[in-house]
C-alpha positions in Angstrom: -0.2 -0.1 -0.2 1.7 3.5 -0.9 2.2 6.0 2.0 -0.6 8.2 0.8 -3.1 5.4 1.0 -1.5 4.4 4.4 -2.1 8.0 5.6 -5.3 8.1 4.4 -6.7 4.6 5.8 -5.1 5.5 9.0 -6.9 8.6 9.4 -10.0 7.1 8.5 -9.5 4.0 10.9 -8.6 6.9 13.8 -11.8 8.5 12.8 -14.2 5.1 12.8 -12.4 4.0 16.3 -12.9 7.3 18.0 -16.4 6.7 17.6 -16.3 3.2 18.6 -14.2 4.1 21.9 -16.4 7.3 22.7 -19.7 5.1 22.2 -18.2 1.8 24.0 -15.6 2.5 26.4 -16.3 6.5 27.2 -14.0 6.7 29.8 -11.1 6.0 27.6 -11.8 8.8 25.3 -9.1 11.0 26.6 -6.4 8.2 26.7 -7.4 7.5 22.6 -7.0 11.0 21.9 -3.6 11.3 23.2 -2.2 7.7 21.9 -4.1 6.7 19.0 -2.5 8.3 16.1 1.0 6.6 17.1 -0.5 3.1 17.9 -2.2 2.9 14.9 1.0 3.8 12.7 3.1 1.4 14.9 0.0 -1.3 14.2 0.2 -0.6 10.6 4.0 -0.9 10.6 3.9 -4.0 12.2 5.3 -2.7 15.6 3.7 -3.3 18.8 4.8 -0.9 21.9 6.2 -2.7 24.5 4.0 -2.0 27.3 0.8 -2.8 25.1 0.2 -6.2 26.5 0.2 -5.0 29.9 -2.0 -2.0 29.4 -4.2 -3.5 27.2 -6.3 -5.3 30.0 -7.0 -1.6 31.4 -7.4 0.5 28.4 -9.9 -1.3 25.9 -9.1 0.5 23.0 -5.3 -0.8 22.6 -7.0 -3.9 21.8 -9.6 -2.2 19.6 -6.9 -0.5 17.5 -4.4 -3.7 17.4 -7.7 -6.1 16.0 -8.8 -3.6 13.9 -5.7 -2.8 12.0 -5.0 -6.6 11.8 -8.3 -7.3 10.2 -8.2 -4.7 7.8 -4.7 -5.9 6.7 -5.6 -9.7 6.7 -8.6 -8.6 4.5 -6.3 -6.8 2.0 -4.3 -9.8 1.6 -7.5 -12.3 1.4 -9.1 -10.2 -1.4 -6.2 -8.7 -3.6 -8.1 -7.8 -6.9 -11.7 -9.2 -5.7 -14.6 -7.1 -4.0 -14.6 -6.6 -0.3 -17.9 -7.9 1.1 -19.6 -6.5 4.1 -19.8 -10.3 5.4 -16.2 -11.3 5.2 -15.4 -7.4 7.1 -18.0 -8.1 9.8 -16.6 -12.1 10.2 -12.7 -10.8 9.8 -13.0 -7.9 12.4 -15.4 -10.0 15.0 -12.9 -12.9 14.9 -9.8 -10.3 15.4 -11.5 -8.4 18.4 -12.3 -11.7 20.1 -8.7 -12.7 19.4 -7.2 -9.6 20.8 -9.5 -10.3 24.3 -12.8 -8.4 23.7 -15.6 -10.3 25.0 -17.8 -11.7 21.9 -20.9 -9.9 23.1 -18.8 -6.6 23.0 -17.3 -7.4 19.9 -20.5 -8.3 18.0 -22.1 -5.2 19.4 -19.4 -3.2 17.8 -19.3 -5.0 14.6 -23.1 -4.8 14.3 -22.9 -0.9 14.8 -19.7 0.2 13.2 -19.0 -2.4 10.3 -20.2 -0.4 7.4 -18.3 2.4 8.8 -15.0 0.1 8.5 -16.0 -0.7 5.0 -16.5 2.8 3.7 -13.3 3.7 5.1 -11.5 1.1 3.4 -13.4 2.0 -0.1 -12.8 5.5 0.5 -9.1 5.0 0.5 -9.5 2.8 -3.0 -8.1 -0.2 -1.4 -11.0 -2.3 -1.2 
């Protein structure tokens, strides 16, 4: 993915996740605002901050960022050159959220409410 597309997608993901955090983890909005841009950039670059594992249990938005970026990257890998379906986005995102430690019901709630937004963010950056 080109640097420009990566920047556009990172910004779209940050905007989407800000809304998810505000809705699902309102006590973490300030922490998200302070750290999200760097965490998202690191996640897209394949870097993981050392302390992420320690604080992820306390700050759910870190799990949200890592799982969302991993889902997006996996979807890109799987659908190269083929149209992206909403069902694929939902399944992958839910699986990654649960895999990274979110409760199944919480993951389902997030995906049900925000999966269209994630798919649209991917489409706006012309990477789906």
